[in-house]
PyMOL Python script that loads the backbone (N, CA, C, O; Angstrom):
from pymol import cmd

cmd.read_pdbstr("""\
ATOM      1  N   MET A   1     117.968  97.476 161.796  1.00  0.00           N
ATOM      2  CA  MET A   1     117.575  98.486 160.873  1.00  0.00           C
ATOM      3  C   MET A   1     118.494  98.485 159.597  1.00  0.00           C
ATOM      4  O   MET A   1     118.045  98.533 158.451  1.00  0.00           O
ATOM      5  N   ARG A   2     119.743  98.430 159.896  1.00  0.00           N
ATOM      6  CA  ARG A   2     120.820  98.485 158.854  1.00  0.00           C
ATOM      7  C   ARG A   2     120.605  97.274 157.982  1.00  0.00           C
ATOM      8  O   ARG A   2     120.726  97.392 156.762  1.00  0.00           O
ATOM      9  N   ASN A   3     120.298  96.134 158.523  1.00  0.00           N
ATOM     10  CA  ASN A   3     120.145  94.956 157.702  1.00  0.00           C
ATOM     11  C   ASN A   3     118.886  95.028 156.789  1.00  0.00           C
ATOM     12  O   ASN A   3     118.897  94.542 155.659  1.00  0.00           O
ATOM     13  N   ARG A   4     117.846  95.627 157.299  1.00  0.00           N
ATOM     14  CA  ARG A   4     116.644  95.807 156.506  1.00  0.00           C
ATOM     15  C   ARG A   4     116.921  96.763 155.320  1.00  0.00           C
ATOM     16  O   ARG A   4     116.436  96.532 154.213  1.00  0.00           O
ATOM     17  N   LEU A   5     117.691  97.818 155.556  1.00  0.00           N
ATOM     18  CA  LEU A   5     118.042  98.793 154.540  1.00  0.00           C
ATOM     19  C   LEU A   5     118.840  98.074 153.446  1.00  0.00           C
ATOM     20  O   LEU A   5     118.586  98.276 152.258  1.00  0.00           O
ATOM     21  N   SER A   6     119.832  97.211 153.857  1.00  0.00           N
ATOM     22  CA  SER A   6     120.673  96.580 152.836  1.00  0.00           C
ATOM     23  C   SER A   6     119.840  95.622 152.073  1.00  0.00           C
ATOM     24  O   SER A   6     120.108  95.449 150.884  1.00  0.00           O
ATOM     25  N   VAL A   7     118.799  94.941 152.658  1.00  0.00           N
ATOM     26  CA  VAL A   7     117.963  93.971 151.887  1.00  0.00           C
ATOM     27  C   VAL A   7     117.121  94.763 150.883  1.00  0.00           C
ATOM     28  O   VAL A   7     116.918  94.354 149.740  1.00  0.00           O
ATOM     29  N   LEU A   8     116.633  95.937 151.372  1.00  0.00           N
ATOM     30  CA  LEU A   8     115.785  96.849 150.514  1.00  0.00           C
ATOM     31  C   LEU A   8     116.565  97.311 149.281  1.00  0.00           C
ATOM     32  O   LEU A   8     116.091  97.266 148.146  1.00  0.00           O
ATOM     33  N   ILE A   9     117.734  97.737 149.563  1.00  0.00           N
ATOM     34  CA  ILE A   9     118.680  98.226 148.465  1.00  0.00           C
ATOM     35  C   ILE A   9     119.038  97.044 147.520  1.00  0.00           C
ATOM     36  O   ILE A   9     119.115  97.234 146.306  1.00  0.00           O
ATOM     37  N   GLY A  10     119.250  95.857 148.064  1.00  0.00           N
ATOM     38  CA  GLY A  10     119.593  94.710 147.280  1.00  0.00           C
ATOM     39  C   GLY A  10     118.348  94.261 146.391  1.00  0.00           C
ATOM     40  O   GLY A  10     118.502  93.806 145.258  1.00  0.00           O
ATOM     41  N   ARG A  11     117.199  94.412 146.947  1.00  0.00           N
ATOM     42  CA  ARG A  11     115.996  94.077 146.091  1.00  0.00           C
ATOM     43  C   ARG A  11     115.835  95.139 144.988  1.00  0.00           C
ATOM     44  O   ARG A  11     115.445  94.802 143.870  1.00  0.00           O
ATOM     45  N   GLY A  12     116.110  96.330 145.267  1.00  0.00           N
ATOM     46  CA  GLY A  12     116.104  97.388 144.205  1.00  0.00           C
ATOM     47  C   GLY A  12     117.015  97.093 143.104  1.00  0.00           C
ATOM     48  O   GLY A  12     116.594  97.181 141.950  1.00  0.00           O
ATOM     49  N   PHE A  13     118.251  96.744 143.347  1.00  0.00           N
ATOM     50  CA  PHE A  13     119.245  96.357 142.344  1.00  0.00           C
ATOM     51  C   PHE A  13     118.845  95.127 141.613  1.00  0.00           C
ATOM     52  O   PHE A  13     119.067  95.027 140.407  1.00  0.00           O
ATOM     53  N   THR A  14     118.244  94.153 142.320  1.00  0.00           N
ATOM     54  CA  THR A  14     117.769  93.011 141.565  1.00  0.00           C
ATOM     55  C   THR A  14     116.705  93.307 140.566  1.00  0.00           C
ATOM     56  O   THR A  14     116.672  92.730 139.479  1.00  0.00           O
ATOM     57  N   ARG A  15     115.759  94.279 140.960  1.00  0.00           N
ATOM     58  CA  ARG A  15     114.748  94.575 140.062  1.00  0.00           C
ATOM     59  C   ARG A  15     115.270  95.285 138.839  1.00  0.00           C
ATOM     60  O   ARG A  15     114.778  95.075 137.730  1.00  0.00           O
ATOM     61  N   ILE A  16     116.285  96.142 139.043  1.00  0.00           N
ATOM     62  CA  ILE A  16     116.997  96.765 137.913  1.00  0.00           C
ATOM     63  C   ILE A  16     117.663  95.830 137.016  1.00  0.00           C
ATOM     64  O   ILE A  16     117.630  96.022 135.800  1.00  0.00           O
ATOM     65  N   GLU A  17     118.263  94.837 137.525  1.00  0.00           N
ATOM     66  CA  GLU A  17     118.885  93.795 136.703  1.00  0.00           C
ATOM     67  C   GLU A  17     117.855  92.906 135.994  1.00  0.00           C
ATOM     68  O   GLU A  17     118.117  92.361 134.922  1.00  0.00           O
ATOM     69  N   ASP A  18     116.632  92.769 136.644  1.00  0.00           N
ATOM     70  CA  ASP A  18     115.567  92.086 135.935  1.00  0.00           C
ATOM     71  C   ASP A  18     115.094  92.825 134.762  1.00  0.00           C
ATOM     72  O   ASP A  18     114.693  92.197 133.782  1.00  0.00           O
ATOM     73  N   LEU A  19     115.105  94.122 134.777  1.00  0.00           N
ATOM     74  CA  LEU A  19     114.621  94.923 133.601  1.00  0.00           C
ATOM     75  C   LEU A  19     115.645  94.951 132.548  1.00  0.00           C
ATOM     76  O   LEU A  19     115.307  95.260 131.406  1.00  0.00           O
ATOM     77  N   LYS A  20     116.920  94.646 132.835  1.00  0.00           N
ATOM     78  CA  LYS A  20     117.921  94.623 131.730  1.00  0.00           C
ATOM     79  C   LYS A  20     118.022  93.432 131.071  1.00  0.00           C
ATOM     80  O   LYS A  20     118.718  93.374 130.058  1.00  0.00           O
ATOM     81  N   ARG A  21     117.353  92.329 131.540  1.00  0.00           N
ATOM     82  CA  ARG A  21     117.426  91.081 130.826  1.00  0.00           C
ATOM     83  C   ARG A  21     116.688  91.233 129.476  1.00  0.00           C
ATOM     84  O   ARG A  21     115.740  92.013 129.381  1.00  0.00           O
ATOM     85  N   GLU A  22     117.131  90.471 128.401  1.00  0.00           N
ATOM     86  CA  GLU A  22     116.564  90.659 127.173  1.00  0.00           C
ATOM     87  C   GLU A  22     115.997  89.337 126.661  1.00  0.00           C
ATOM     88  O   GLU A  22     115.959  89.107 125.452  1.00  0.00           O
ATOM     89  N   GLU A  23     115.569  88.494 127.545  1.00  0.00           N
ATOM     90  CA  GLU A  23     114.945  87.192 127.134  1.00  0.00           C
ATOM     91  C   GLU A  23     113.557  87.482 126.603  1.00  0.00           C
ATOM     92  O   GLU A  23     112.804  88.249 127.203  1.00  0.00           O
ATOM     93  N   GLY A  24     113.221  86.878 125.489  1.00  0.00           N
ATOM     94  CA  GLY A  24     111.928  87.022 124.904  1.00  0.00           C
ATOM     95  C   GLY A  24     111.680  88.167 123.966  1.00  0.00           C
ATOM     96  O   GLY A  24     110.657  88.217 123.283  1.00  0.00           O
ATOM     97  N   GLN A  25     112.645  89.115 123.932  1.00  0.00           N
ATOM     98  CA  GLN A  25     112.457  90.279 123.099  1.00  0.00           C
ATOM     99  C   GLN A  25     112.689  89.934 121.693  1.00  0.00           C
ATOM    100  O   GLN A  25     112.178  90.616 120.805  1.00  0.00           O
ATOM    101  N   THR A  26     113.449  88.887 121.426  1.00  0.00           N
ATOM    102  CA  THR A  26     113.656  88.563 119.966  1.00  0.00           C
ATOM    103  C   THR A  26     112.373  88.087 119.419  1.00  0.00           C
ATOM    104  O   THR A  26     112.129  88.437 118.265  1.00  0.00           O
ATOM    105  N   THR A  27     111.540  87.383 120.007  1.00  0.00           N
ATOM    106  CA  THR A  27     110.271  86.905 119.481  1.00  0.00           C
ATOM    107  C   THR A  27     109.397  88.024 119.119  1.00  0.00           C
ATOM    108  O   THR A  27     108.816  88.022 118.034  1.00  0.00           O
ATOM    109  N   VAL A  28     109.263  89.018 119.994  1.00  0.00           N
ATOM    110  CA  VAL A  28     108.534  90.223 119.699  1.00  0.00           C
ATOM    111  C   VAL A  28     109.058  91.042 118.577  1.00  0.00           C
ATOM    112  O   VAL A  28     108.304  91.609 117.787  1.00  0.00           O
ATOM    113  N   GLU A  29     110.360  91.102 118.509  1.00  0.00           N
ATOM    114  CA  GLU A  29     110.992  91.834 117.421  1.00  0.00           C
ATOM    115  C   GLU A  29     110.737  91.102 116.074  1.00  0.00           C
ATOM    116  O   GLU A  29     110.445  91.764 115.078  1.00  0.00           O
ATOM    117  N   TYR A  30     110.840  89.778 116.022  1.00  0.00           N
ATOM    118  CA  TYR A  30     110.534  89.080 114.822  1.00  0.00           C
ATOM    119  C   TYR A  30     109.100  89.233 114.411  1.00  0.00           C
ATOM    120  O   TYR A  30     108.785  89.375 113.230  1.00  0.00           O
ATOM    121  N   ALA A  31     108.268  89.204 115.352  1.00  0.00           N
ATOM    122  CA  ALA A  31     106.764  89.378 115.065  1.00  0.00           C
ATOM    123  C   ALA A  31     106.514  90.781 114.453  1.00  0.00           C
ATOM    124  O   ALA A  31     105.752  90.918 113.497  1.00  0.00           O
ATOM    125  N   LEU A  32     107.164  91.805 115.017  1.00  0.00           N
ATOM    126  CA  LEU A  32     107.018  93.131 114.440  1.00  0.00           C
ATOM    127  C   LEU A  32     107.560  93.250 113.028  1.00  0.00           C
ATOM    128  O   LEU A  32     106.937  93.858 112.158  1.00  0.00           O
ATOM    129  N   VAL A  33     108.708  92.671 112.814  1.00  0.00           N
ATOM    130  CA  VAL A  33     109.269  92.722 111.484  1.00  0.00           C
ATOM    131  C   VAL A  33     108.396  91.971 110.483  1.00  0.00           C
ATOM    132  O   VAL A  33     108.132  92.467 109.387  1.00  0.00           O
ATOM    133  N   ILE A  34     107.953  90.785 110.857  1.00  0.00           N
ATOM    134  CA  ILE A  34     107.032  90.100 109.997  1.00  0.00           C
ATOM    135  C   ILE A  34     105.700  90.832 109.662  1.00  0.00           C
ATOM    136  O   ILE A  34     105.178  90.796 108.547  1.00  0.00           O
ATOM    137  N   ALA A  35     105.222  91.474 110.693  1.00  0.00           N
ATOM    138  CA  ALA A  35     103.966  92.251 110.525  1.00  0.00           C
ATOM    139  C   ALA A  35     104.261  93.477 109.606  1.00  0.00           C
ATOM    140  O   ALA A  35     103.423  93.868 108.793  1.00  0.00           O
ATOM    141  N   LEU A  36     105.466  94.065 109.758  1.00  0.00           N
ATOM    142  CA  LEU A  36     105.846  95.171 108.866  1.00  0.00           C
ATOM    143  C   LEU A  36     105.925  94.722 107.405  1.00  0.00           C
ATOM    144  O   LEU A  36     105.433  95.409 106.510  1.00  0.00           O
ATOM    145  N   VAL A  37     106.544  93.570 107.175  1.00  0.00           N
ATOM    146  CA  VAL A  37     106.784  93.021 105.808  1.00  0.00           C
ATOM    147  C   VAL A  37     105.482  92.668 105.200  1.00  0.00           C
ATOM    148  O   VAL A  37     105.263  92.928 104.017  1.00  0.00           O
ATOM    149  N   VAL A  38     104.600  92.081 105.965  1.00  0.00           N
ATOM    150  CA  VAL A  38     103.343  91.685 105.417  1.00  0.00           C
ATOM    151  C   VAL A  38     102.476  92.903 105.131  1.00  0.00           C
ATOM    152  O   VAL A  38     101.749  92.945 104.138  1.00  0.00           O
ATOM    153  N   GLY A  39     102.562  93.886 106.008  1.00  0.00           N
ATOM    154  CA  GLY A  39     101.770  95.160 105.730  1.00  0.00           C
ATOM    155  C   GLY A  39     102.285  95.847 104.459  1.00  0.00           C
ATOM    156  O   GLY A  39     101.498  96.315 103.637  1.00  0.00           O
ATOM    157  N   MET A  40     103.582  95.903 104.311  1.00  0.00           N
ATOM    158  CA  MET A  40     104.155  96.466 103.090  1.00  0.00           C
ATOM    159  C   MET A  40     103.804  95.682 101.863  1.00  0.00           C
ATOM    160  O   MET A  40     103.526  96.288 100.829  1.00  0.00           O
ATOM    161  N   ALA A  41     103.798  94.403 101.909  1.00  0.00           N
ATOM    162  CA  ALA A  41     103.475  93.524 100.721  1.00  0.00           C
ATOM    163  C   ALA A  41     102.014  93.779 100.376  1.00  0.00           C
ATOM    164  O   ALA A  41     101.698  93.958  99.200  1.00  0.00           O
ATOM    165  N   VAL A  42     101.118  93.801 101.345  1.00  0.00           N
ATOM    166  CA  VAL A  42      99.689  94.072 101.053  1.00  0.00           C
ATOM    167  C   VAL A  42      99.544  95.351 100.418  1.00  0.00           C
ATOM    168  O   VAL A  42      98.811  95.428  99.431  1.00  0.00           O
ATOM    169  N   THR A  43     100.142  96.363 100.848  1.00  0.00           N
ATOM    170  CA  THR A  43     100.093  97.741 100.350  1.00  0.00           C
ATOM    171  C   THR A  43     100.680  97.724  98.936  1.00  0.00           C
ATOM    172  O   THR A  43     100.018  98.295  98.069  1.00  0.00           O
ATOM    173  N   VAL A  44     101.731  97.196  98.622  1.00  0.00           N
ATOM    174  CA  VAL A  44     102.375  97.171  97.363  1.00  0.00           C
ATOM    175  C   VAL A  44     101.482  96.433  96.277  1.00  0.00           C
ATOM    176  O   VAL A  44     101.226  96.918  95.175  1.00  0.00           O
ATOM    177  N   PHE A  45     101.054  95.232  96.718  1.00  0.00           N
ATOM    178  CA  PHE A  45     100.280  94.361  95.871  1.00  0.00           C
ATOM    179  C   PHE A  45      98.921  95.104  95.510  1.00  0.00           C
ATOM    180  O   PHE A  45      98.444  95.060  94.376  1.00  0.00           O
ATOM    181  N   GLY A  46      98.333  95.795  96.578  1.00  0.00           N
ATOM    182  CA  GLY A  46      97.143  96.457  96.356  1.00  0.00           C
ATOM    183  C   GLY A  46      97.350  97.586  95.381  1.00  0.00           C
ATOM    184  O   GLY A  46      96.467  97.807  94.552  1.00  0.00           O
ATOM    185  N   PHE A  47      98.448  98.324  95.411  1.00  0.00           N
ATOM    186  CA  PHE A  47      98.799  99.364  94.495  1.00  0.00           C
ATOM    187  C   PHE A  47      99.023  98.940  93.075  1.00  0.00           C
ATOM    188  O   PHE A  47      98.607  99.591  92.117  1.00  0.00           O
ATOM    189  N   LEU A  48      99.711  97.796  92.977  1.00  0.00           N
ATOM    190  CA  LEU A  48     100.058  97.236  91.614  1.00  0.00           C
ATOM    191  C   LEU A  48      99.027  96.425  90.924  1.00  0.00           C
ATOM    192  O   LEU A  48      99.153  96.163  89.728  1.00  0.00           O
ATOM    193  N   THR A  49      98.032  96.021  91.606  1.00  0.00           N
ATOM    194  CA  THR A  49      97.028  95.143  91.032  1.00  0.00           C
ATOM    195  C   THR A  49      96.338  95.675  89.746  1.00  0.00           C
ATOM    196  O   THR A  49      96.193  94.962  88.754  1.00  0.00           O
ATOM    197  N   PRO A  50      95.910  96.998  89.816  1.00  0.00           N
ATOM    198  CA  PRO A  50      95.234  97.461  88.550  1.00  0.00           C
ATOM    199  C   PRO A  50      96.261  97.559  87.361  1.00  0.00           C
ATOM    200  O   PRO A  50      95.877  97.333  86.214  1.00  0.00           O
ATOM    201  N   PHE A  51      97.541  97.891  87.629  1.00  0.00           N
ATOM    202  CA  PHE A  51      98.574  97.936  86.571  1.00  0.00           C
ATOM    203  C   PHE A  51      98.780  96.585  85.981  1.00  0.00           C
ATOM    204  O   PHE A  51      98.796  96.429  84.760  1.00  0.00           O
ATOM    205  N   VAL A  52      98.944  95.567  86.854  1.00  0.00           N
ATOM    206  CA  VAL A  52      99.173  94.234  86.432  1.00  0.00           C
ATOM    207  C   VAL A  52      97.973  93.673  85.656  1.00  0.00           C
ATOM    208  O   VAL A  52      98.149  92.998  84.642  1.00  0.00           O
ATOM    209  N   SER A  53      96.857  93.931  86.096  1.00  0.00           N
ATOM    210  CA  SER A  53      95.568  93.449  85.460  1.00  0.00           C
ATOM    211  C   SER A  53      95.468  94.106  84.121  1.00  0.00           C
ATOM    212  O   SER A  53      95.107  93.423  83.162  1.00  0.00           O
ATOM    213  N   ASP A  54      95.753  95.364  83.971  1.00  0.00           N
ATOM    214  CA  ASP A  54      95.736  96.119  82.692  1.00  0.00           C
ATOM    215  C   ASP A  54      96.659  95.542  81.720  1.00  0.00           C
ATOM    216  O   ASP A  54      96.315  95.358  80.552  1.00  0.00           O
ATOM    217  N   PHE A  55      97.904  95.230  82.193  1.00  0.00           N
ATOM    218  CA  PHE A  55      99.004  94.708  81.371  1.00  0.00           C
ATOM    219  C   PHE A  55      98.478  93.350  80.786  1.00  0.00           C
ATOM    220  O   PHE A  55      98.567  93.141  79.577  1.00  0.00           O
ATOM    221  N   PHE A  56      97.944  92.450  81.614  1.00  0.00           N
ATOM    222  CA  PHE A  56      97.569  91.151  81.134  1.00  0.00           C
ATOM    223  C   PHE A  56      96.339  91.222  80.154  1.00  0.00           C
ATOM    224  O   PHE A  56      96.209  90.434  79.217  1.00  0.00           O
ATOM    225  N   THR A  57      95.480  92.189  80.433  1.00  0.00           N
ATOM    226  CA  THR A  57      94.289  92.416  79.615  1.00  0.00           C
ATOM    227  C   THR A  57      94.817  92.867  78.177  1.00  0.00           C
ATOM    228  O   THR A  57      94.356  92.355  77.157  1.00  0.00           O
ATOM    229  N   LYS A  58      95.729  93.773  78.148  1.00  0.00           N
ATOM    230  CA  LYS A  58      96.296  94.250  76.825  1.00  0.00           C
ATOM    231  C   LYS A  58      97.102  93.088  76.221  1.00  0.00           C
ATOM    232  O   LYS A  58      97.049  92.886  75.008  1.00  0.00           O
ATOM    233  N   LEU A  59      97.854  92.310  77.042  1.00  0.00           N
ATOM    234  CA  LEU A  59      98.640  91.202  76.368  1.00  0.00           C
ATOM    235  C   LEU A  59      97.636  90.181  75.781  1.00  0.00           C
ATOM    236  O   LEU A  59      97.858  89.659  74.688  1.00  0.00           O
ATOM    237  N   ASN A  60      96.563  89.904  76.489  1.00  0.00           N
ATOM    238  CA  ASN A  60      95.582  88.971  75.932  1.00  0.00           C
ATOM    239  C   ASN A  60      94.954  89.535  74.637  1.00  0.00           C
ATOM    240  O   ASN A  60      94.747  88.775  73.691  1.00  0.00           O
ATOM    241  N   GLY A  61      94.670  90.744  74.576  1.00  0.00           N
ATOM    242  CA  GLY A  61      94.128  91.319  73.374  1.00  0.00           C
ATOM    243  C   GLY A  61      95.066  91.246  72.248  1.00  0.00           C
ATOM    244  O   GLY A  61      94.651  90.976  71.121  1.00  0.00           O
ATOM    245  N   ILE A  62      96.333  91.476  72.491  1.00  0.00           N
ATOM    246  CA  ILE A  62      97.350  91.356  71.398  1.00  0.00           C
ATOM    247  C   ILE A  62      97.559  90.008  70.933  1.00  0.00           C
ATOM    248  O   ILE A  62      97.713  89.794  69.731  1.00  0.00           O
ATOM    249  N   ILE A  63      97.579  89.015  71.848  1.00  0.00           N
ATOM    250  CA  ILE A  63      97.707  87.597  71.440  1.00  0.00           C
ATOM    251  C   ILE A  63      96.500  87.201  70.730  1.00  0.00           C
ATOM    252  O   ILE A  63      96.638  86.546  69.697  1.00  0.00           O
ATOM    253  N   THR A  64      95.276  87.524  71.162  1.00  0.00           N
ATOM    254  CA  THR A  64      94.056  87.116  70.430  1.00  0.00           C
ATOM    255  C   THR A  64      93.923  87.731  69.130  1.00  0.00           C
ATOM    256  O   THR A  64      93.408  87.076  68.224  1.00  0.00           O
ATOM    257  N   ASN A  65      94.331  88.932  68.927  1.00  0.00           N
ATOM    258  CA  ASN A  65      94.213  89.640  67.584  1.00  0.00           C
ATOM    259  C   ASN A  65      95.273  89.157  66.588  1.00  0.00           C
ATOM    260  O   ASN A  65      95.057  89.259  65.381  1.00  0.00           O
ATOM    261  N   THR A  66      96.420  88.631  67.063  1.00  0.00           N
ATOM    262  CA  THR A  66      97.414  88.237  66.140  1.00  0.00           C
ATOM    263  C   THR A  66      97.344  86.746  65.754  1.00  0.00           C
ATOM    264  O   THR A  66      97.972  86.326  64.783  1.00  0.00           O
ATOM    265  N   LEU A  67      96.575  85.952  66.521  1.00  0.00           N
ATOM    266  CA  LEU A  67      96.394  84.540  66.183  1.00  0.00           C
ATOM    267  C   LEU A  67      95.394  84.447  65.062  1.00  0.00           C
ATOM    268  O   LEU A  67      94.444  85.227  64.995  1.00  0.00           O
ATOM    269  N   PRO A  68      95.617  83.456  64.147  1.00  0.00           N
ATOM    270  CA  PRO A  68      94.612  83.241  63.035  1.00  0.00           C
ATOM    271  C   PRO A  68      93.390  82.610  63.478  1.00  0.00           C
ATOM    272  O   PRO A  68      92.489  82.377  62.673  1.00  0.00           O
TER     273      PRO A  68
END
""", "prot")
cmd.dss("prot")
cmd.show_as("cartoon", "prot")
cmd.util.cbc("prot")
cmd.orient("prot")
């Protein structure tokens, strides 16, 4: 009985140590960071598109009107 109890306790500690391992977490963390950066870039570009388009339209009008 005592031997079984020590084996059971040993398995419990082994499981706790397995949970503490950090293998593979870096891949998930990199994927989350890349997803966050891509999401932010899409949001910023979506917000800035009308302003950039308006700027180039005005610039085109200025260049077209000033050339002979």
